[in-house]
Steps between C-alpha positions, in 0.01 A plus 500: 500500500232384255764441230696278742191288577415470132845378410460208740181379337535167318144431384270772369193294399401139547227241478493168683342169406290633221290246303633436151252667257522766233333767716761466778796473260376825334495673841879462535659836417660500152875556473458859373323565833775341699376140497845340524600274782472145625220252501407153620268250334314267731316165467243555773718630783824335382753724327599343162690775317684822584580754235588864436456770236193662348253330731183519291677389185683216674181366662312514171785312342497241782128441439577410137810296574516135416740445795320709768153565357298241690718483810353800687167663590602790724771766501659769716686801357723772644602818318844607617604859552843452339524257209860428598357304793294257293771238440604474868133498613423210260820316619405554864155348431653206314751438782229502765269254323608136501535355150178283507298820567625674189485214260420707191810719556803363327755709685611533861601862478844659558567826680706735281747636751436327830753277669371161615620384842530126561366342815735346753636147475248378756185525299282299748201697618420517872224265615163670515173380648180602330183548704249222447751265341588188705833328448 
């Protein structure tokens, strides 16, 4: 039974909203200790970049980058149990975030083997009424 539960695990280690500094970046597990997965760079609380790979190395590189270097001050990271999941997890994160909230990411992400369903012809959303908002 323990093997079955382990096989369902997606994330084995993670850190959320860590301040960008050398000490915190060095606390991320290195790739030889399994430190591969997905990560998000934040400007305050706004996500600016989503990436995948050797997390510590990629975040160090982002700190030195001319394109991304000064666009973030916090980061979250997620070591994945199965490296084959990294691409789809990165894509899922990119698909969830609206483009303005991932402005340093140049791609939108594509799932490798998933089929995209199209919405119906009537794409009008039902009317909703938010609490505290007067119309």
